[in-house]
C-alpha positions in Angstrom: 0.1 0.1 -0.1 1.3 3.4 -0.9 2.7 5.5 1.9 4.3 8.8 1.6 7.2 9.7 3.7 7.1 12.9 5.7 9.5 15.7 4.9 13.0 15.4 7.0 14.1 17.2 8.7 11.3 18.8 10.6 10.4 19.8 14.4 9.7 16.5 16.3 7.4 16.3 19.4 10.4 15.8 21.7 11.3 19.5 20.9 8.3 20.7 22.8 10.0 19.5 25.8 13.8 19.9 25.0 14.0 22.6 22.1 14.8 26.2 22.7 16.1 28.4 25.6 12.9 29.0 27.7 12.8 28.1 31.4 10.5 25.3 30.6 13.0 24.0 28.0 15.9 24.2 30.5 13.8 22.5 33.1 13.1 19.4 31.2 16.5 19.3 29.4 18.6 20.2 32.3 17.4 17.6 34.9 17.9 14.7 32.1 21.6 16.1 31.8 22.3 14.5 35.4 22.8 11.2 33.5 25.8 12.5 31.7 24.0 13.3 28.1 25.9 15.9 26.2 24.1 19.2 25.1 24.0 18.2 21.5 21.7 15.0 22.0 19.0 17.6 22.4 19.3 19.0 19.0 16.2 17.7 17.4 17.4 14.3 16.5 14.6 11.4 17.2 14.1 10.6 20.8 13.3 7.1 21.0 11.6 5.3 24.2 12.6 1.7 24.6 9.5 0.4 26.3 10.8 -2.4 28.5 8.6 -5.0 30.0 11.5 -6.8 31.7 10.7 -8.0 35.2 12.2 -10.5 37.5 8.6 -11.6 38.3 7.9 -11.9 34.5 10.4 -14.9 33.8 9.7 -15.0 30.0 11.0 -11.5 30.0 14.0 -11.7 32.3 16.6 -11.1 29.6 15.2 -8.1 27.9 17.3 -5.8 29.8 20.3 -7.3 27.5 18.3 -7.0 24.6 17.4 -3.3 25.5 21.1 -2.6 25.2 21.2 -4.0 21.8 18.3 -1.9 20.9 20.2 1.2 22.1 23.0 0.6 20.0 21.0 0.3 17.1 19.3 3.7 17.9 22.7 5.4 18.4 23.9 3.8 15.2 21.1 5.5 13.2 21.5 8.9 14.7 18.8 8.7 17.5 18.8 9.3 21.3 17.5 6.1 23.1 16.0 6.2 26.5 14.9 3.0 28.3 11.4 3.3 30.2 10.2 0.5 32.4 6.6 -0.3 31.7 3.7 -2.4 33.4 4.8 -6.2 33.0 2.0 -8.6 33.4 3.0 -12.2 33.7 0.7 -15.1 32.9 2.6 -17.5 35.2 2.9 -15.2 38.4 0.0 -12.7 38.3 -3.2 -13.5 40.2 -6.2 -13.7 39.5 -4.9 -13.6 36.0 -2.6 -11.4 33.7 -5.5 -10.8 31.5 -7.2 -8.7 34.2 -4.0 -6.5 33.9 -3.6 -6.4 30.0 -6.2 -3.3 29.8 -4.3 -1.5 32.8 -1.0 -2.1 31.1 -2.1 -0.9 27.9 -3.4 2.4 29.6 -0.1 2.7 31.4 1.8 2.5 28.1 -0.5 4.9 26.4 0.1 7.4 29.0 4.0 6.9 29.0 3.9 7.4 25.4 1.6 10.5 25.4 3.0 12.3 28.6 6.8 11.9 27.8 9.2 13.2 25.3 9.5 10.6 22.8 9.1 10.6 19.1 9.2 6.8 18.5 8.9 3.6 20.6 10.5 0.1 20.4 8.1 -2.2 22.2 10.2 -4.8 23.9 7.8 -7.8 24.7 7.6 -11.5 25.2 5.3 -12.8 28.0 1.7 -13.3 26.7 0.0 -10.0 27.6 3.0 -7.8 27.3 2.5 -7.9 23.2 -0.9 -7.0 23.1 -0.9 -4.4 25.8 2.1 -2.5 24.3 0.5 -2.8 20.9 -2.7 -1.4 22.2 -1.2 1.5 23.9 0.9 2.3 20.9 -2.2 2.3 18.7 -3.9 4.6 20.8 -1.2 7.1 20.8 -0.2 6.6 17.1 3.3 7.3 17.6 5.8 5.5 15.3 6.3 2.3 17.1 8.0 -1.1 16.3 7.9 -4.5 18.1 10.7 -6.6 19.0 10.1 -10.0 21.0 12.3 -11.5 23.6 12.0 -14.8 21.5 11.1 -18.3 22.8 12.9 -21.0 25.2 15.3 -23.6 23.8 13.5 -27.0 23.2 12.7 -28.9 26.7 14.0 -32.3 26.7 13.1 -35.1 29.2 14.3 -38.7 28.7 14.7 -38.4 24.8 11.5 -36.7 24.3 10.5 -32.9 23.6 9.0 -31.1 26.5 6.9 -28.3 25.3 6.1 -25.4 27.6 2.7 -25.7 29.2 1.6 -28.5 26.8 3.8 -30.9 28.7 2.7 -29.7 32.0 -1.1 -30.4 31.1 -0.2 -33.7 29.7 1.9 -34.8 32.7 -0.6 -33.5 35.4 -3.3 -35.8 33.6 -1.0 -38.5 33.6 -0.4 -38.3 37.4 -4.2 -38.5 37.8 -4.5 -41.6 35.3 -1.9 -43.3 37.4 0.4 -43.3 34.4 3.2 -41.3 35.8 4.7 -40.8 39.4 4.9 -37.4 41.3 8.9 -38.1 41.3 9.2 -38.5 37.5 6.9 -35.4 37.2 9.3 -33.4 39.6 12.3 -34.6 37.5 10.6 -33.3 34.4 10.0 -30.0 35.8 13.7 -29.4 35.4 13.7 -29.9 31.9 10.8 -27.7 30.9 12.4 -24.3 31.2 16.1 -24.5 30.1 16.9 -21.1 28.8 15.7 -17.5 28.9 12.6 -17.1 26.8 8.9 -17.4 26.7 7.2 -20.7 25.9 8.8 -22.9 23.1 5.4 -24.2 22.0 3.0 -22.3 19.8 1.4 -20.8 22.9 -0.1 -17.3 23.3 3.6 -15.7 23.5 4.8 -17.4 20.2 1.3 -16.7 18.7 1.4 -13.1 19.4 5.1 -12.7 18.2 3.7 -14.0 15.1 0.5 -11.9 15.0 2.8 -8.7 15.6 5.0 -10.0 12.5 1.9 -10.8 10.4 0.4 -7.5 11.3 3.6 -5.7 9.9 4.5 -4.4 13.1 7.8 -6.2 13.5 10.7 -6.8 11.2 10.5 -9.9 9.1 11.7 -13.1 10.8 11.3 -11.5 14.4 8.8 -14.1 15.8 10.6 -17.3 16.0 14.4 -16.5 16.9 15.2 -18.2 20.0 15.8 -16.0 23.2 19.4 -17.2 23.4 20.5 -17.2 19.8 22.7 -14.4 18.8 20.6 -13.6 16.0 18.0 -12.4 18.5 20.2 -9.7 19.6 20.9 -8.8 16.0 17.3 -8.4 15.5 17.0 -6.1 18.6 19.8 -3.9 17.0 18.4 -3.8 13.7 14.9 -2.8 15.3 16.8 0.0 17.1 18.1 1.3 13.7 14.8 0.8 11.8 12.6 3.0 14.4 14.9 6.1 14.0 14.0 6.1 10.4 10.4 5.3 11.1 10.3 8.6 12.9 11.9 10.4 10.2 9.3 9.1 7.8 6.6 9.5 10.2 5.3 5.8 9.8 2.9 5.2 12.2 0.6 2.3 13.9 -2.3 3.8 11.8 -0.5 3.3 8.5 0.3 -0.4 9.2 -2.9 -1.6 11.3 -5.3 -1.5 8.4 -8.3 -4.0 7.7 -5.9 -5.8 5.4 -3.3 -6.3 8.2 -5.9 -7.7 10.5 -6.9 -10.1 7.9 -3.4 -11.2 7.2 -3.1 -12.0 11.1 -6.1 -13.9 11.3 -5.3 -16.0 8.3 -1.7 -16.6 9.8 -3.0 -17.8 13.1 -4.9 -20.5 11.4 -1.9 -21.5 9.5 0.2 -21.7 12.5 -2.3 -23.3 14.7 -2.3 -20.2 16.8 -3.6 -19.6 20.4 -7.5 -18.7 20.9 -5.9 -15.9 23.2 -5.2 -14.1 19.8 -8.9 -13.7 19.3 -9.3 -11.5 22.2 -6.2 -9.6 21.8 -6.6 -8.7 18.3 -10.4 -7.7 18.4 -9.1 -5.4 21.2 -6.3 -4.0 19.2 -8.6 -3.5 16.2 -10.8 -1.7 18.4 -8.1 0.7 19.5 -7.5 1.8 15.9 -11.1 1.8 14.8 -10.8 -1.4 12.4 -14.2 -3.0 12.3 -13.2 -6.7 12.7 -15.3 -9.1 14.7 -15.8 -12.9 15.4 -17.5 -13.6 12.1 -14.3 -12.3 10.4 -12.4 -14.9 12.5 -14.4 -17.6 11.4 -14.8 -16.6 7.6 -11.2 -15.9 7.2 -9.7 -18.9 9.0 -12.2 -21.5 8.1 -10.3 -22.6 5.0 -6.9 -22.2 6.1 -4.7 -25.2 6.6 -2.7 -25.7 9.6 0.9 -26.1 8.2 3.1 -25.6 11.2 3.6 -28.9 13.2 4.2 -27.5 16.5 2.9 -28.3 19.9 0.2 -28.2 21.1 -1.4 -29.2 17.4 1.8 -31.1 16.4 4.8 -32.5 17.6 7.8 -29.9 17.2 8.9 -26.6 19.2 9.8 -23.3 18.4 13.6 -24.0 17.8 12.8 -26.3 14.7 10.1 -23.8 13.5 13.1 -21.1 13.4 15.4 -23.6 11.9 12.9 -24.4 9.2 12.7 -20.6 7.9 10.1 -19.3 10.8 7.1 -17.2 9.9 8.1 -15.8 6.7 7.8 -19.2 5.2 4.1 -19.5 6.6 3.4 -16.2 5.1 4.8 -17.0 1.8 2.8 -20.3 1.7 -0.2 -18.1 2.4 0.5 -15.5 -0.3 1.2 -18.2 -2.7 -2.3 -19.7 -1.9 -3.9 -16.3 -2.5 -4.5 -16.2 1.3 -2.6 -13.1 2.1 -2.4 -9.3 1.3 1.0 -9.2 -0.1 0.6 -5.3 -0.6 0.0 -4.7 3.2 2.5 -2.2 4.6 5.0 -3.3 7.1 7.4 -1.3 9.7 10.1 -1.9 7.2 8.5 0.5 4.9 8.2 -2.4 2.3 5.1 -4.4 1.7 4.6 -7.7 3.0 5.0 -9.5 -0.3 8.4 -7.8 -0.9 9.7 -8.9 2.8 8.8 -12.6 2.2 9.6 -12.9 -1.6 12.8 -14.9 -0.8 11.5 -17.1 2.0 12.6 -20.8 1.8 11.2 -23.8 3.7 14.2 -25.9 5.1 12.1 -28.5 6.8 8.8 -29.6 5.4 7.9 -31.8 8.2 8.1 -28.7 10.6 6.3 -26.3 8.0 4.4 -28.7 5.7 3.0 -28.1 2.2 -0.6 -27.4 2.0 -1.1 -31.0 0.5 0.3 -32.4 3.8 -1.2 -29.8 6.3 -2.0 -31.2 10.0 -5.7 -30.2 9.2 -7.2 -28.8 6.1 -9.4 -26.6 8.0 -7.6 -24.7 10.7 -8.2 -21.2 12.1 -10.6 -20.5 14.9 -14.1 -21.8 14.7 -16.7 -19.7 16.1 -19.8 -21.4 17.1 -23.2 -19.6 17.7 -26.5 -20.5 19.2 -28.7 -20.1 22.2 -26.0 -21.1 24.7 -23.6 -18.4 23.0 -25.9 -15.7 21.3 -22.6 -13.6 20.6 -20.3 -16.4 19.9 -17.7 -18.7 21.3 -14.5 -20.1 19.9 -12.7 -23.6 19.4 -9.3 -24.4 18.1 -9.8 -27.3 15.7 -6.1 -28.1 15.0 -6.1 -28.9 18.9 -9.4 -30.7 19.3 -10.4 -34.3 18.6 -12.0 -34.9 15.2 -14.5 -37.6 16.8 -16.0 -34.7 19.0 -16.6 -32.2 16.4 -20.3 -33.1 16.4 -21.4 -34.1 19.9 -24.5 -34.2 22.2 -23.8 -34.8 25.7 -25.2 -34.6 29.2 -24.1 -31.4 31.1 -22.0 -31.8 34.4 -22.0 -28.2 35.5 -19.4 -26.4 37.8 -20.5 -23.2 39.1 -17.0 -21.6 39.2 -13.5 -22.7 39.4 -13.5 -23.3 43.1 -16.5 -25.8 42.7 -14.5 -27.6 39.8 -11.6 -28.1 41.9 -13.6 -29.2 44.8 -15.3 -32.1 42.8 -13.4 -33.0 39.9 -11.4 -35.7 41.5 -14.3 -37.2 43.7 -14.9 -40.8 42.5 -18.7 -40.3 43.1 -19.0 -37.5 40.6 -21.5 -38.6 38.2 -19.8 -38.1 34.9 -18.5 -40.2 31.9 -16.4 -39.4 28.8 -19.8 -38.8 26.9 -20.5 -35.8 29.1 -20.0 -32.2 28.5 -18.1 -30.4 31.2 -19.3 -26.9 31.8 -17.4 -24.2 33.8 -19.5 -20.8 34.7 -18.4 -17.5 36.0 -14.8 -17.4 34.6 -15.4 -14.8 32.0 -14.2 -11.1 32.0 -16.3 -10.1 34.9 -16.6 -13.3 36.4 -13.2 -14.7 37.6 -12.6 -11.4 37.3 -10.5 -11.2 34.2 -11.0 -14.3 32.4 -8.5 -16.8 33.5 -6.9 -19.6 31.7 -9.0 -22.2 33.2 -11.0 -23.2 30.4 -9.1 -26.3 29.4 -10.4 -28.3 32.6 -8.5 -31.3 33.5 -10.7 -34.5 33.1 -11.6 -36.5 36.1 -9.2 -39.4 37.3 -11.9 -42.2 36.8 -12.2 -41.2 33.0 -8.6 -40.8 32.5 -8.0 -44.2 33.6 -10.0 -45.7 30.8 -7.4 -44.2 28.6 -9.7 -41.2 27.6 -7.7 -38.1 26.7 -10.3 -35.6 25.6 -13.9 -34.5 26.5 -16.0 -31.5 25.3 -15.7 -28.7 27.6 -17.5 -25.4 27.6 -16.8 -22.2 29.4 -16.7 -18.4 29.3 -13.0 -18.6 30.4 -9.9 -18.7 28.3 -7.3 -21.4 27.9 -3.4 -21.2 27.7 -2.3 -21.3 24.2 -0.3 -24.3 25.2 -3.3 -26.2 25.9 -5.1 -28.7 23.8 -8.5 -30.4 23.6 -12.2 -30.0 22.4 -12.5 -27.0 24.4 -14.9 -24.2 23.7 -14.2 -20.9 25.1 -15.1 -17.2 25.4 -18.8 -18.0 25.6 -20.5 -14.6 25.3 -22.5 -13.2 27.0 -20.6 -14.8 30.1 -22.5 -16.2 33.2 -21.4 -13.5 35.3 -23.7 -10.9 33.5 -26.6 -13.3 33.1 -25.8 -15.0 29.8 -27.4 -18.4 28.8 -24.5 -20.2 30.3 -25.7 -19.2 33.6 -28.9 -21.1 33.0 -27.2 -24.5 32.3 -28.0 -27.0 34.9 -26.7 -30.6 35.7 -28.4 -33.1 33.5 -29.0 -30.6 30.5 -28.4 -32.0 27.0 -25.9 -29.9 25.0 -25.2 -30.1 21.3 -22.2 -29.0 19.1 -21.7 -29.2 15.6 -18.7 -27.5 14.7 -18.7 -28.1 11.0 -22.1 -26.2 11.0 -20.8 -23.8 13.8 -23.7 -24.2 16.1 -23.9 -24.7 19.8 -27.3 -25.5 21.4 -28.7 -25.9 25.0 -31.4 -28.7 24.4 -33.8 -26.8 26.8 -36.9 -24.9 25.8 -36.6 -21.2 25.5 -39.4 -20.5 28.0 -37.3 -22.6 30.5 -34.3 -20.9 30.0 -35.9 -17.6 30.3 -37.5 -18.5 33.7 -34.0 -19.8 34.8 -32.5 -16.4 34.0 -35.2 -14.5 35.5 -34.3 -16.2 39.0 -30.5 -15.4 38.4 -28.6 -13.0 40.5 -25.2 -11.6 40.2 -22.3 -13.0 42.2 -21.8 -11.6 45.7 -18.8 -10.1 47.1 -17.8 -8.0 44.2 -14.9 -5.5 45.0 -16.0 -1.8 45.4 -13.0 0.1 45.0 -9.5 0.1 43.2 -8.7 -1.1 39.7 -10.8 -4.2 40.1 -13.9 -2.0 40.6 -12.9 -0.1 37.4 -12.2 -3.3 35.5 -15.8 -4.8 36.5 -17.4 -1.4 35.5 -15.9 -1.1 32.2 -14.7 -4.3 30.8 -16.4 -5.4 27.6 -17.5 -9.0 26.7 -15.0 -11.4 25.0 -16.5 -11.3 21.5 -15.4 -7.6 21.4 -11.9 -8.2 22.8 -12.8 -7.6 26.6 -11.3 -4.0 26.4 -12.6 -1.2 28.4 -15.8 0.4 26.8 -14.2 3.9 26.8 -11.1 2.9 25.0 -12.3 2.1 21.7 -11.3 4.0 18.5 -10.5 7.3 20.2 -6.8 8.4 19.8 -6.0 11.3 22.2 -3.3 13.9 21.5 0.2 12.8 21.7 1.6 15.9 23.1 0.4 16.9 26.7 0.3 20.4 28.0 3.3 21.9 29.8 2.6 22.4 33.4 5.8 24.3 34.4 
């Protein structure tokens, strides 16, 4: 798509703080000089904020300070002035009640950091699941030139000669414990093999998915998504990104130039091809809302339905991110989509070139890891969006990680009112459940948990696992980890906590799903559902102050991205009023 570069040189927004000889300029400039910066750095060159989500409590991002130094080197080389800025870091594996509750807070914090401080461009230094969408959302709202560089995935885990995938192995092994197939001692030994280097999940979990989404959207340099965290080429990518952001500022290449309808369609189709996380749905819907691009669940279903899943990675396949990188990474997938006329090759990227130009020379070095279309893992990947009287606004399922024999199924509901009810009863041998049943979990959506935790991939009851059964239909208003697998129906909207139809489900009700026809149905008369919901009342004990109160008051439902209702499609001024 055509992009007209801005005139250079010109006055940048940082000069509103640092330019001239007024008292206010000296106030802003003089204090920063206590760090030892020479006066000529304030001469109007691009000031680049390196927004760093490093934290000791975000293990996936624990190496980002090292990468920040490489970004700085690139900025210096290109004639910019780099300033590292810590921003809110929400870790999926440490934050309670769930990192998703803080994605919107992190996005707001990033937006205000960018709006309220003297930067002309931003490098978004991300890794763990929620840091990528939150920084993209904040950058989209300010529309200051921005580029993503990801921390990269961990090296492969290995345990007794077998690959150990982050998260995926955890779910598998915890089920094996309940089935009596694995000892607790072996589980503890395997723990040491799961996370053997810096980086995020080495499966196609949400972190790797969102890194891929950033690249598919055009918001990261080509090849960024898959480079392992400890590979020297990851540091090279960081330095090249630092160089590139300076030129983006000079050209005035902004998120709004890149995050077009075509870019989102590219990302949705890419998600199908890689077997990406269902979490990408809520994150991209929220990001689209920030830039005012009309993307909805129907687009996810329409665009992804005929996309073959060609990336043979856990949890859908057998390999891990290391092999994906060695095979050629995301550019190979994008080129396959382009060759199949499933990609907008003219979409603009942060490089200043089109997507088609960026991937023209991509080559596949391992056709078992990135398969040809005629040997795809599944011919119909993507995200299946089901609708019906149980989910009027939709719910989602990841076909590439589900069981084919359960794609059309009717079963008796076994209902858990919330996650505590599930935990209290699931291991009870007296629980009336078998493999034909449908497990239903309520009150775990955006308002219910609160925050929409990754609890939708409910573990199966031990007595079912002991039969050798590995999967059952599970339905909830929750999310699940991108590393998880199974016939798991998620994001049911409206959620139970706001009186959605899910709240009306009772033990013994029959539920029918038909994934090929995209339907989900509670086999109860409409009059009975209405009567049950008339007796429904909201959950007691909701917070009445703080961020949790704000979250509950303003979070939207999953089918729109679970962003705050007041943050959609409205960009504020990128320059604040000087108060000095």
